[in-house]
N, C-alpha and C positions, 0 to 999 in steps of 0.2 A: 437235211433238213427237214423240219418238224413238218408232219402232214396236218395243213388248217383242219381237215377233217376230224382230228380229234379234237377239237378246243371245242365241238357242237355239240351242245347238252342246255337243255333249258335254262335260261339266265336267271328266270322269274319264278320257277317253279312250276310251271304250267303244264298240260299235254294237249295243245291243241297242235294237232300236225299242220295245218298251215301258221301257225306260230315259230315251229321249229324249223319250216321249210324257210319258211323268212330269215332267221338266224343264219340256217346254211348259207342262205345267198349273202347274206353280209361276209362270214365268215372267210368265203371263197373269193369274195373280191365283187359280187355281184349286186347289182340294186334290185330290192324287192317291191317294186312297184306295183306290179301284176296284182298283188296279195296286201296292199296295202290295208285295204280292209279290215284286215284281220291283223294286222300287225301288233301286237301288245309289249313293241320297246317302251321305255320310259320318256316321256318328255324331260327336255331339260332346261332349265332359265337360268341364265346368268344375269343378276342385279349387282352389277360395279357403278361405284361413286368415287368421283376424280379428288385425289392430291387430300386422301385423309386417312391417319393414320387408326389404332384401336381407339379413338375419342368417343367411345360409345359407352352408358349406361351397362351391357351386357359383358365389358372389357374391365368392369369397377370403378368405370370415371363418374363420380358424382357431380362433375357440374355439367354434364352430358346431359340432354331431353329427347331418347330416340326411343319411344315406346313400340314402335312399329317393327325397327329392327331387333328391339330388345324380346318382343311377342315371337318373332321368327328363332330368336337365340333359344327361346323355352323349349321351342318342337326339334333343334338343331344340333348338331355336335359342332361346339364352337375350337376351332384349333388355337391353342396358344401362340404358336409363334409360324407365322406363313412371314415370309419376306417375296419381295418385288423383286426381287434379283438387280434389276435399275432404280432411281432413285426418282426419276423421270418417266414423263407419260411414254414415248415415243419408242424406248429402248426397250422399258418392261413390256408394252403390247407387242413388240416384236419377238419378244420372247415366250410371248404366249400362243400366238396365231401362229406361231411354227413347232413351241414344244421344244426348241434350242435356245441354248443360250446367246443373246444375240452377239456376243465378244466371237460367237464361232462363224457367224457370219458375216464379219463385218460391220454391222450393225449395230453399236453400239451407241454411238456418237448422238447427242440430239439434235435431230433430223437430219438426217442421210435418205441416201437413196442409193442400193447397193444392189445389184440382179442376185436372183437365187438361181441356182442349178436346177435342170429340168426336172430331174426326177425327185427335188422334193415338192410335197403336197403341204398345203397349211389346213388346219386340221376341220375349216368351214366347208371346202371342197371334199375331204373326204367324207366327213357325216353327207353331205349335197348328193355323193355318188350311191353313198348306203342307203338312199331312201328318207333321210331325212327332212325336212323342211326348214332351212337356217335361214334366220333373219339379224341384223345388227342396227341398233335403233342408239345411235347410228357413228360413234366416232371409230375412225380407225385408227390411223398416223400412225402406220407400220412406218417402218424404214426402208421400204424396198422401192427399187425403181417403177416396177407396177402393181398399183395399190390393189389391185384386186385380190382379194383372198377365197375366193369362190362363193360368196352368199349368193341366196336366191334374192334375198333383198338387202341393200345396207343404204339404210336411208332415214330420214326424219320420222317417216310413217310406216316404216318398218315392223310388222306385228306379227303371231302366228296366227291372228284373227283372218289373215289375208290369205291361208293357206286355201288351197278349191277344195281339199279332201279333208275332212275335217277330224279322219281317222287316223290319218298320217301323222306320224311323232315328228313332235318338232323340237328344234334346238335355239332357243330366242335371246337377246342380250339387249340389256337394256341399261345404257349409260349416263348416269346424271350428274351433270356438270355444274350446279349451283353449288359442290362445296369445293369448285377450282380455287388456286392461288387467286386469278383474278376477280373472284367473289368476297376475297377478304378484306379488300380496299375499295369497292365500288361503294361509290356515295351517291346521293343521298341512303342512309342504311340507321332507322330507329332499334338500338340495342336493345335486346331483352335478357339475355344473361348479364348477369352483372359485372364490369370490367373488374371490381375492388376483390371479387372472390376469382379470379378468372387463376386459373394455374399457370405458373411462369416455370420453365425451367430452367436451371442453374446460369446456363450459357445468354439468356436474354436478361436487358437492365430492364430493370422493374419500373417501367414510365407510361405514363399516358397514353400512349402513341401502342407500346405495346401491349398495353391490356385490352386498348380498344380492339387491337386486331386478334387477339385469340379470344376476347369473347362476341366480334362480328364471326370468325371462324365457326364458333360452337355455335351460333345462329343456323348458320349455313346447313348444318349438321343437322340442327332440328329439321331446316327448310326439305332437307335432300331424304331425312326419315320420314317425311310424309309423300313424296313421292314413288318410296319404296313401298310404303302402305298403297298407293294406288295400283301399283303395279299388281302385287298379292291379290289385292280386292278383286281386278278384273280375271286374275287365275282363279277363282275361286267361284264368282260371276259365272264362269264358263262351265263350271263344274269340272276343271282338270284339277285343282290341287292333292286330289288323291293321284294322280295318276304323272305327276310331274316332279322330278328333283329340282330342287333349286339350291345356289350359291348365292351367296353374297360375300362380295371383297373391295376393298379399295383398291385404287390402283398404285398407289406408293405413300408414303407419310404425308404428313401436312405439305401445305404451300407455304408454309412459314419458313422463313429462313434458317438454313442449318438442317432442316429435315430434309426439303425439296431438294434436289440436285445432290444431294451428299448419302454415300452408301454406308451411314452409320444404322445403328438400328433405329434410330430416329425417323431417319430417309425410307427406311426396307420395311420397317414393321406395318405389316396390314393386317384388319380382320379379317377372318374367312370363315364364314360359316358355311355349313352343309347340313340340307333337309332333304332326309330320303323317307316316304310315303311307305306305308305299311307295306302295302303289297309289292315292293321290291325291297324289302328288307334282305333281301340274299345276295342284293349288289353290295349293301351297305360294308363299311369297315366291319373288322375282326368286333371290336373295340365299341362301335357305333351305341351310342346313348343319347335318346331324344334330352335335349335338354342339358346333355352333360361335355366335357372338355376333353381334349387330348393333348397329351404333350408330343404328337408325330411332329418332326417339322417339315413345313412344307413351303413349297415356292413357285411363283411364278411358271417355272419349266416345268410344274406338274401339273397343269390346268389343263392342257391339250389332251395328253396321257389318259386325264382321268374321265375326261367327257368322251374320248371314244372306246375308254373299257368298259362305262354306263350303258354306253349302248350296244354294247356286244363287238367292237372291233379292236385287234388287236395294235397298238399303236406300231407305228414304222418304226424299223431300226436305226434311220436318223435321230428319232427325238430323243432326247439328253432326259429328259425328265421322267419322272418317276410313276404311276398311276396309283393313288393314295384311296382307290375305290375302285367297285363295281368286278368283273371278272377277270380282267389281267393286273387286279391291284399285285403293287411292286413292294420288298421289303422297306421298313423306313430308312432312312438317310441319317445317318450320324453327324451332319453337316448340310448347311444351305449355305450359298455365295452369293455376293453382290457384286457388281461392278461399276465403275465411273469413265466415262471418255470425255469428250470435248462436251461440254456445257452452252449451246446456242456459240458466241464469238470465243469463249474464253476457251482453252485447253488445259486441260489436267488428265491423269489416268491412276484411278484407282482400282484395287481389291480388296475386298473384306469376306470374312467368314463368320460364322457364328455355330457353338455347338449346342446354343441355347440358354447357356451361360455368358461365356466369355465371346466378346467381339473382337475379331483382330483385323487391323487396317494394316496395307500397304501401299505407300504415297512415294510414287514413280517422279514426281516433281516434288520432291523436299523446299525445293529454295521458292517456291510458289506461295503465297498463301492462301488458307482457304477458301476465302469469299474476297475473289476479285469481281470487280465492277460488270457484272452482267447486265446490260439495261431493262429487260424485263423483271429482274429479281429485284430492282433498286425502285422500283414503281411501288412499291410495298412500304410503307411508314415507319415500318420496324425496322427493314434495313435501312434507311437513309438516320433515321435516329443511332441506330446502335452504330453507325460508321463516325458518325458525328463524333459521339462519347469518346470512341475511340482516340481518332484525331485530337481531341481536347483531355486524353490521359485521363477519363473519367470512369473506366471500367474496372472490376475486382479481372482479378487472371485468369479465373474461368469464364470472364465474359469476353476478354481482350487476345485470347489464344486464336481465334478463326479469323483476325485481318493480321496475323503474324506469318512469317515461315513455318512449315509444318514437321513434326519429327519424320524419319524412313519410315516408321512401323510405328504400331499402337495398340493396346491388348487393354480393354476397358470389360469389368466383372457387372454384370446388368444387374445382379443381387445386390450388390453395395453401391453401386453407381448408374442408378437407371437412366441418366442425364449424358452419360458419356465423357464424363469431362476430367477423371484423374488417369493417366496413363500409366499404368504399370509395365510399358514393354521392357524397361531397363530394372525392373524391381529383381533381384534375384531369386526371390521367393517363388517367382511365376515365370521362370526361366524354360523350364519345361513346357508351362502351356504357349508360350511365345513361339517354343522350337516345334510343336505337333501342329499349331495351326498353320505359323507358316510353312511347315512342308506340304501340310495339306492344300494351300493355297498353289502352291508353286507346281503340285502333281497335279491339280484339277485344272490348269493352265497349260499342261502339257496334253494332257489327257483329250480334251475338249478344242485342242489345237487354236488356242487365244491368239485373235489376229491383233489384240488392242496393244502389243509391244510393239506394233510397227505404226507409223506415223498415220494419219490417214492418209495422204498423200500417197506414201511410200505401197499402201495397203494397193490403189487403185495403178498405181506405176507399175507394180511389180505383178500385179493379176492381169494386165491388159486385157486380150479381150475374152479371157475367165473371167466368172463371177469369183468372189474373193473366197468364198469358201471352197470352192474348186483348188485355188491357188493355195489355201491353206492348208488344205489334205496332201500337198503333193509332197515331194523329196525336197521339191526348192526352195520351202520354209525350214530351216534349222531353229522351228521351235524350241527343243530343249536347251539349244546354248544360249537361243536369245533370252528364254526366260533366266537361266544360270546367271548369264552377266546381265540383266536388268537389274534383278535384286542385290547381285554383289556391288556393283559400280554405284548403285543409289542408298548405299548402308552406309550412313555417316560414323554408328559404332566403331566398324572395323573396314574404313573403306581398302580395298585393293591395293598390290604396291603399283607405283608408277610404270615399272617395269610392267607388270602385267597389264595395265591400261594399254601402254603403247602396241602391245600384242594385239588386245581385243581392235583397237582402232583400224589396225591394219589388216583385219579380216575380211575375207572375202562375202561375209552376209552382211548386208545394209543395217537389219536390224542389232547386229552385233555392235558394227560401228559406230549406230547412232548412238546407242544404250553407254558406251564408253566414253565418247565423247561427252555427250550431258554429264555423265559421273561427274566430271569435272568440278560444277557447279555444287554436287554434293558433299565435298570432302570439306571437314570440318579444319584443315588445314590448306594453307595458302603456299607450300613451299613448291609447287606444280607448276607455279604463274610464271617460274622464272628457269623453267627446264628446261633444258636446251631439248630433250628427246622428244617431250609432251611439243615444246613449239613446232620442232619438224613435223610431227605427226598431223598438227594440227593446220599446218601449211599446206599439207597435202589433203588433209578434209575441207579445205573451204575451196576446192577445185573437185570435190567427189563427184563420180556421176550421180549420186542421190542427191537431190536435190533437200531432202528432208537432214540427210547428213551436213549439209553446206550451214541448213539455219542452225542446227546444233551447235556449227564450229563456230560459227560467225558470234553468237551470242556465249561461249565461252570468251573467246579473243577479245571481247568487250571489259572482260575481268583483269586482261593481263595488261597491268599499269606499266605504261611507258613504253611498250613494246609496238615493233610497227604491224603485227598483227591487229593490237588494239585500234590503232589508226584507219585500218583496212574494213574493219567488221560494221561499222555503220553503213560504208558504199555498199558491202555485199548483201547486208540486210533489207537496205532498201531497194535494190534490184527481185530479191526475192521476194520483197513486199509488193509488187506491180505484177495486179490480178493477170493483165495481160501477157507476162513474161512466163510463166510457170503455173498459171494454175489457181484456182481458187482456194484447194488447202493446204498450198506452198504459202498462198499469200496470208492464209490465216495462221499460220504457225511464226511466219517473220512478225507479223504485225504483233503477234503476242509478247515475241520476244525483245521486240521494242516498245512495246506499254511495259515491260518487265523492268529497263534500265531506264527508263524516260527522264529522269532527271540527272542523269548522267551525260546525256547527249546533247550534241552543241545543240545552240538553238537553228543553226543552217540545217541542221538532220531531220530536227521538229520540223520546221516550217515544210521541208519536202513531203515529208509523210503525209502531211495533211493534204497534200498538192496531189498526190497518188489516185490513179482511178479508182472507181469504187466498185463497180460490179461488172462482170461479162457480160456481152451480150445475150449468150446463153452458158448462163449459170448450171451445174451440178443439179439434180432434183433436192429443192427442199431446202437451201442453203446460201441462196443469192445474195441476200441482206447483210450477212456477218462481216463482210470485209468493209464493208461502207459503215456500217456500225462501230467496229474499231478506230475509224479513222474519224468519222465524227465526235467518238469519245474525246479525240485528241483537239482535233478542232476547237470542240466546244471550252475547251478548256480546264476540262476535269483533270482531277486529279487520285 
């Protein structure tokens, strides 16, 4: 093991003995509070804004009006491609605060509450123990059962000005919500940006509602920019601008539909600025240039290691990100990754990767459309008019595809198709790119022990009394086989043989059984529906010890016309959809399956669905309303 004392050297080029002793205390895990009056480590300020991508002047957007952020960019390093890893708040913030992919923790679904292993510390706690005054103003939204991340203060009044020792270094986060999805559609609002000039992506229809939403979004970015300017003004007023490293970033893509919630580049690409004042230039990246730009690929998983590195603290071994600045800066990554799990009440599973030019996406539920009804998303006028025009048959191909089933994989060229509407995955000229990026996703999922290929209910069932991460690291989780089967069974272009599928359905690993069963829904042929071997294994799967496998088997059985299995399937799903029988996560999965087949269900079954209980008395953390939302959606007669 490396002696930590070998890493003790003046981080900022000063010779003060007290400063050196303070850094030694940090590197050895101590807290240099006794010498805080001589602490010469940098302050660190993170300014974040919600639900916005790089729609800023400094990123070349001529429709934007963001003078304060543009001014910050003029003296900062601008990263051209930063991904939020997750295209929605909670799993993105889970990734930031832990320095780990939320998929490795089981916290990748939109709003959930998973336990962390006792030996994992979140970055605010590490900084606080190292002598930093840590504040968060004020959003947390972490997908943990215990939301305490170790801040000195996490509230609407949190501020570096509240520390008792003005010489103590601080780490402060200010999070602005004015650009949030909800602010795109709230009224009254007098437009400032001209909607006639709003830049529309190819996948959105050109209607007054869509143009208004985009114009109001840009208005909100201007308001957010003023708030950024206010924080920077306070920093300058306090005489701290020369001693504070400043980050600015958005927390995922814009709140407009098909950006937020989707791991396209449009949902993951965020602005990232890094300003390092002159006295801390030794902490800057090698090619740091004030007012310059960087091609280095960065992601939210890298933020925590970078914050610790700038403070002179070696990131703990469990962190999966790579510091892109500071004492422990690591090598640049050739690729960055994205993920999507359950979004509120809707279940899906997607993984994506980019090398900076191409974006590859793997869909594990290809038979389901991109945009299913999510109540919160449908409050936005753009979503409503987009869906109505689809129902009326008035959209072109690029606009209509997002209301239809998905391919099993996609490849987009950001240079020629920045809106990601042209799928090149089946283009022979790009076969090598698809194979390379697909392999990268599989390797990443295996290396990080991705829990997302277990249904949410199965993660908790199999984890039992230990945190999901602990289970995910154990030999009980056959991650390599699960990944291989999930990719193969959902491959519409080259599906496995029926014989192979039946072998997988008999596997002792529940994750393998689940994907082998669900993979039948992805097949382009329908010969399996009358196959005797398939009927036998599905018969057993309807009695599987895993309720999640039973949900999948019943959903598949609904497609087997004229069979006894098809007749049994609705009753099986009804029992699983009763939240009082098998718990919240099983009920959500069963209701998603019933909803997918809604138009083909007997009226008697539809009526029984609307009469199901809507919530447990003590639901799991943060997700208690989703069963009720799915039932109410059908009770209201929505389609």
